[in-house]
LOVO-528523 format. One record per residue: z negated, x, y of N, C-alpha, C in turn; residue in one letter. Coordinates in steps of 0.05 Angstrom, whole numbers, plus 5000, padded with zeros to 4 digits. Layout:
<sites>
ZXYZXYZXYA/...
</sites>
This chain:
<sites>
920784439608918584389589919684399561M/918284549544919184579516918284349499R/920084259482919384039464917684139441L/916083959430914684029405915183809385T/915283879360915783689339913183659322L/912683419312910583379293911483499267R/909583609252910183739226911183519207R/913383569193914383379174912383329152P/912383099138910483039117910783219093P/912983369091913283549069914783799078S/914983999061916384239068919284239058D/920283999053922983969042925084079061Q/926984229050929184329065931784279049D/933984399058936484339045937084549023A/935084639009935384828987935484678961S/937884688948938284568922937484268921D/938584118940938283828940940683708927V/940383508910942583388895942483088897Q/944882968895945082678896947982588899G/948582338894951282228897951982198927P/954482248934955382228961955881938969A/954881868993955481609005956681679033R/959181599037960781699059961681479078I/961281519104962381329124962281449151D/964381409166964481519194962581369212R/961981119205960180959222957380959208R/955581099221952881129210951480859205T/951880679224950580419222951580269197K/954080299191955180169167954180299141A/953980569142953080719119950180639111L/948480609130945680569124945180299109T/947080119111946779859097947179879067K/948580099058949080129029947880389019R/946080509033944880769026942280719010L/942180838987939680808970938081068971D/935481058967933881308965935081498945P/935281748953936381958935939282008938G/940681828953943581878959943782108980D/946082228981946682419002948482289022V/947482249046948982109068950882309080A/953482239081955582399093956682249117V/956382359141957082219165958782409183I/959982289203961482439223960482329250D/958182429259956682309281955782529301H/957382579321956582769341954282659358E/952282819363949882739378948582489365D/947382529343945982319328943882199346I/944081929351942081799368939681719352D/937581639366934981579353935181319335R/936681119344936880879328938180929302V/940381079302941781159277939981319259A/938481509271936781679255934481509243A/933381319257931281149246932280989222D/934780899224935980749202936380929178A/937181179182937481369161934781429148L/932781469164930081529154929081299137V/929481059145928680819130929980809103A/932380909100933880909075933081129056A/931681339066930581559051932681699034R/934881809046936881959031935682229023P/936982349003936182618995936782829016A/938982779031939782959053941882809070A/942182909095944282809113946183039119V/948782989113950883189118952583079140L/952883239162954383149185956783319189N/959183199190961583349195961583459223A/960283319242960283399270957683539276A/957383609302954883739311952783519317K/950483549305948383349309947283359337S/947383599350946683629378948883789391I/950583659407952883809419952083969443S/949783909455948884059478949383909504G/950683669503951283519527948683399539R/946883309522944283199530942383219506Y/939783199511937883229489937582979473P/939482929455939382679438937082699419N/936082459411933482449398933682419367L/936082389356936382339328935582559310G/936582809314935783029296932783079295P/931483039317928583069317927182869298Q/928182619298926982419280927482489251A/929882599244930482669217928682909208L/928483109225926783339218923883259214V/922883089232920083009230919582849204E/921582709195921282559170921682729145A/922282979148922683159126925283119111G/927282999124929882959111931683199118I/932783339098934483569104936983479119P/937683639139939983579156941783829158L/944283799149946284009152948483909169V/949184039190951283939208953484139213D/955484049228957784209235959284299210D/959584119191960784189165963884169166L/964884039187967784009189968883769173G/971483719175972583469163972683479132P/972283699120972483719091970583529077A/968183499088966183329074966983029076V/968482959097969282679099971482609079M/972782809068974982769049973882749021A/971282779017970182758990970382478979L/970382458953970482198940967782068939R/967681808945965081658944963881688917E/961281748916959881778891959882048878G/961482238890961582508880958782628879T/958082758857955482888856955483138873Q/953683148892953583378911950983538906L/951283798911948883968912948884118938R/946684108952946484238978944484468976V/945384698983943784938981943885089008D/941885049024941885159051944085019067G/945985169078948085049093950685019077G/950485059051952885039033952784779017R/955184659016955384399001957284438978V/956384368954957984398929958584118919Y/961084068911961883828898962783888869A/961383778850962083828822962184128816D/960284278829959984558824961684738841G/963484628857965284798874964384778904E/964484998918963785008946965984868962L/965184658978967184508993966784529023V/964384599032963884619061961384789066A/961384909090959085069099958384979127T/955884929132954984849159952284979166G/950984849185948384959194946084789183R/944284919169941884789159939884769182D/939484529192937684489215934784469205Q/933084599221930184589215928684549241D/926084559241924484509265925284699287E/925484959281926085159301928885119314A/930885069297933585039307933884789324S/932484569317932584329333931284369360V/928984509360927584569385929384729403L/930684929392932385099408934784949419E/936084779403938384629412937584419433A/935284299429934384089448933684219475M/932484449475931884589500934484669515D/936484759499938984839512940484589522A/940184369509941584119517940584019543A/938184079550937083979576938684089600R/939984319595941584429617944084269622E/944884099603947283929606946683659619G/944083609626943383359637944683299664L/944883499681945983449708948783339707S/950483449690953283349687953283069676A/951483009657951482749645950382539665E/948482629682947482439702949582379723L/951282569730953482519748955382309736E/956082349711957782149697956481879696A/953881879690952481619689952481479715F/952081629737952081509764954881389771A/956981539763959681439769960281189753A/959381179728959780939712958180699723N/955880759733954180549745955580419769T/956680579786958080479810960580319802M/961980419781964380279771963580009760E/961479999745960579739734959679549756Y/958279649775957279479797959679359812L/961779519817964079409831965479199814T/965579239788967079059770965478799765R/962878809763961278589755959278499777E/959878549802957978479823957378179825K/959478009820959077719821957177629799D/957477739775955677669753952877769758L/952578019768949978129772948477999795L/949877949817948577849841948277549842L/950277409831950377119834950476959808N/950577109785950576969759953276839753G/955376909767957976789762958976869735V/959676669718960776729692958776689669G/956176649675954176599654954676329642V/955176299616955876049604953475859602P/953975599599951875409594951075419565D/948475389559947475389532945675149529I/945175069505943474829500940574909496S/939975159490937175239486935575219512T/933375069513931775039537930275299544P/930675409567929375659575927775629601I/928575449619927375419645924375399644D/922975589658920075589660918575699636G/920075799616918775899591918876209590R/917276319573917476599566919876639547H/921176869550923376929531922877209520V/922977219493922577479479925277569468L/926277789478928877899470928378129451I/929478109427929078319407931678469401V/931678719406933878899400932879089378V/934579139358933779319336934079609346R/932179679363932179949375929680099370G/928680239390926380419387923880259380Y/922580319357919980209349919879909350H/922079779344922079479346920279359325Y/920079469301918279349281915379349290R/914479579300911679609308911079419331E/912979399350912579229374912378939365D/914178849347914178579338911578509324L/910578689307908078639293905778609312Q/905678779332903478759352903678499368I/906178399372906578159388906277899373L/905577909347905377659332903377459345R/900977549353899177349367900377239392P/901877399407903177309431905277089425Y/906877139404908876949396907576679387I/905376699372904076469362902776299385T/901576439404900176309426902076189448D/904076359456905776279478908376139469Y/909076169444911576049434913976099452K/914576349457916876409474919576339461P/921676319477924376299466924976569452V/925676559427926176809412929176859412L/929977079424932777159426933277409410V/934977399390935677639374938377749383G/938477999390940978129398942078259372V/944178149362945378239337943278269315D/942878509304940878549283938078479290G/937478449316934778359324934078089314G/936177919308935677659296934477689269A/935477879253934277929226931478029228D/930878189249928178289253926278059258A/927077859273925477629278924977469253I/927077439237926777299211924877449192L/925077709192923377879174920477849181D/919877779206917077739214916077459209E/917777289198916977019192917476809213G/918976889234919676699255922676639254F/923476439269926376369270927376399298K/929576549302930676589329931776319339P/931476279365932576049379935476109388D/935976359394938576439405939376709394L/941876739385942876999376945177079394I/944977319405946977419424948077679414V/950777719415951877979407954777959399G/955778189391958578189382958678149352D/956378099339956178009311956978219291M/956678479298957478689280955178779262D/952678719269950478819253948478599247S/949178349249947378129243948278009216V/946377919200946977819173947877529175S/949277439153950077159151947576979150D/945477079137942976929136942076849164R/942077039182941176989209943076799224A/945676839220947676669234947476379224L/946576339200946376069189943675949190A/941876079206939075979206938575749225C/940675669240940375439258940075519287G/940075769293939875869321942475819336A/942375789362944775769378945976049380E/948676069378950076329377951576369403I/951276599415952876679438954376939430V/957076919428958677149421959477299446V/958777559446959477739468962377819465H/963977749486966877809485967578019506A/969878139503970878319524971678159549Y/972078289571972778149596975478009594R/977178109576979877979573979777749554D/977377679544977077449527977077509497G/977777749489977777819461974877829450R/974477699428971777679416971877739386A/971677999378971978069350970077919331P/967677839341965777709324966177409322G/967977289337968276999338969176889312L/971177009300972276909275970176899252E/968577109251966477119231964476889233R/963676829258961776619263962976349256V/965476299265966776049259967276009229Q/967676229215968076209186965676109172A/963276129184960776029173960275739181L/962175619195961875349204960175309228G/959875519244958175509268960075509292V/959475339312961075329336959475479358D/960275719365958775889383959575849413P/957975959431958675989459959776269462V/961876299478963076559483962476649511V/961576899514960777009540962377269544F/964677249559966177499566964677659588P/964077899582962678069602962778359594A/962878539614962678819609959678889604T/959179099590956379179586955579139557G/953079159552951979139524950978859519T/950578799494949578529487946778479496S/945178689497942478649507942478589537E/944478689552944778619580945378319583D/947278209568947977939572945677749563I/944077839543941777679535939777659558A/939377879572937577869595938677709618M/941277729622942577579644942477279638L/942877199613942676919606939776809611I/937776969601935076879605934276859634A/935177049650934577039679935976799693D/938576769686940176559699939176279692D/938076249668937175979659934175929665K/933076099681930376039693927976139677G/928276349661925976449646923776539665A/921276479658919076559675918376849671E/918476939645917877219638919877289616V/920977539618922777649597921377879585I/920677859559919378069544921478209527V/921578479529923678629515922478789493A/923678769469922878919445925179089436V/924779349434926879519423929079589443G/928879499468930979559487930579839498T/932379919516932480199526931280199555H/929380379559927880379584927880649598A/927980869584927781139596930481269599T/930581479615933081619621934281729595L/932681859578933781969554934781749535V/933381519535934281299518936981189528E/937381179554939981089565942181279556F/941581539559943581739551944081739521L/941881689506942081699477943781459466D/943681239480945181009472948181049477K/948881179499951681219506951881219536G/952681429548952581469577954181259592R/956581189583958180999597957180719594A/956480649569955580369563952980299576G/951180489579948480419588948280389619M/950480449634950380399663949780109668A/950979929652950479649656947579569651S/946279699632943479639626941679719649T/942279939661940680029684940879829706F/943179729713943479529734942379259726L/942679189701941578929692938478929695T/937279159688934379169691933579149721R/935179259739934579219767934778929775L/936678789763937078499770934778329761R/933778379736931678199725928878329726V/928678549742926278709741923778559747G/923778359765921378219772920278059749S/921977989729921077829706920677999681K/921778239681921878389656919378539650L/918378509625916078659615916778799590V/916279059588916879209564914779139543D/915679129518913879039496911479219494A/911779479499909479659496907379589517K/908279509540906279429561904779169552G/906278979540905078739531903078799509V/903778979491901979039468899379159478S/899379299500896979409511895379199526R/896679009539895378809555894378579538L/895878509517895178269502894278339474Y/891778289468890678329442888878099435R/888878009410886977799401884277939398S/882277849413879677969411877577769402T/875377859390873177689382870677789397I/869377599410866977669426864677729408S/862477849420860177919404858777659394N/858777449411857577199402859077089378V/861777099379863277009356862777169331Q/862377429334861777599311859077529299L/857077469317854377399307854477139292M/855876939304856076679291857476699264L/859576869263861076909238859277029217L/857677239225855877369206853777169196S/852677009215850676809207851776609187L/854176519193855476329174855776449147A/856576699146856876839120854276859106G/852176929120849476949108848576689097L/848876469112848076209103849676119078L/852176199077853876129053852776279028A/851876529032850776679009848176549000V/846476479019843876349012844376088997V/846275929007846775668994847875708966A/849575908962850575968935848476058916A/846576218926844376308909842576078901L/842075908921840175678916841275488895A/843875498891845075308871844975418843A/843975658839843875778812840975818803T/840575828777837875868766836876138774A/838576348772837676618780836876628809A/838476488826837776488854835176348860G/834676118845832175978849829776148841Q/830076298819827976478810827476698831T/829676808842829377008863827876908887L/828676668896827276548920824376498914F/823776418888820976368881819376628882G/820476848872819077108874818777198902L/820877158919820577238947818477068961L/818376808954816276638966813476728959G/813176798933810476888924809777148938A/811677328940811177588954810477538983R/811877348996811277289024808377179027F/807476999008804776889009802777119006D/803277318988801377538985801177699011D/803477759023803477909048801977759070V/802477499072801277329093798177319089W/797277299064794377299058793177569066S/794577789061793478049068793278079098W/795277989113795277999143792877839153V/792477599143790277429152787677549147R/787377699124784777829118784278049137S/786378189147785878399166784678309192L/785478069200784577959225782277759222F/781077769197778777599192779377309190G/781877239183782676959182781776829156G/
</sites>
């Protein structure tokens, strides 16, 4: 099946685009200091959708990629998001662009990149047609990636079967979860829209709010406070870590926890959870092990392409975790379709009547309103007299 792209909001391409260079091999780190109009310089093979969404939100003048944005191994979703947003994308530029000096004034003309007037690299200017072509070709690589995914899944199951099947190794936490709804927020696909739709659900049901790394900031941005923050602490703000939520630091199986020192430096005493897999996995396992009645997922990964887009080896754990908690797990998009605050017709009528009475009362309190009501009363008497005369009254 051939992919189709929505038309970008503008006809912008990489012809004569200019701006200062902002350079980082880690796209996630770059987006935190990227301003509108900057030229983002990255080294990111197979740009995933989450990284692309972060770039789109920063509104750079262009994205220059030293690597191939679509390698052909699988149909990754990032380049499509950039093209749809009308952001010029030039890729396969080679290592020369990563050697540029931060802040260098760049000019991008088609696939050519100039620094201070000199040509420094040449790559491929991606557009709608080229992305469609590359995505179609990448589908042919799915079979090999699926085989690797299946092998990683079996390896993870063998290594973590006690954790998955019996909950062995899940640490004790102080946050009360038993019998409650748990809302787990990952800063992934469409998390902002899902959270906004779920505001009435959060207000009514008061679920335990769990932020996975940067998901904690997403909860704060919506005006709520997370009860639990889970992750390796590489993309969560100090503001979130200091908000009073209980912290669970995701550690490697050998006990190494790169995020532990940062949390302790803020004066917070965290819980450490050594486990293979992703932080969203251990958030779900904690919720399930501690007796959650329902686990609602926002921004997590659910489809095959999303698993592959996140990282083929790492997402094997998420696939198995979803099987483990499947009876409790509800995707946020499903909740948004099922749960909506509605107003009945009777409520609408009563609301309209109350509004009408308020207008009448306001008019009656003014001299102009009293004059108006007097005229209307006189007119009503004239009409009533005419009606009575018709019937011989």
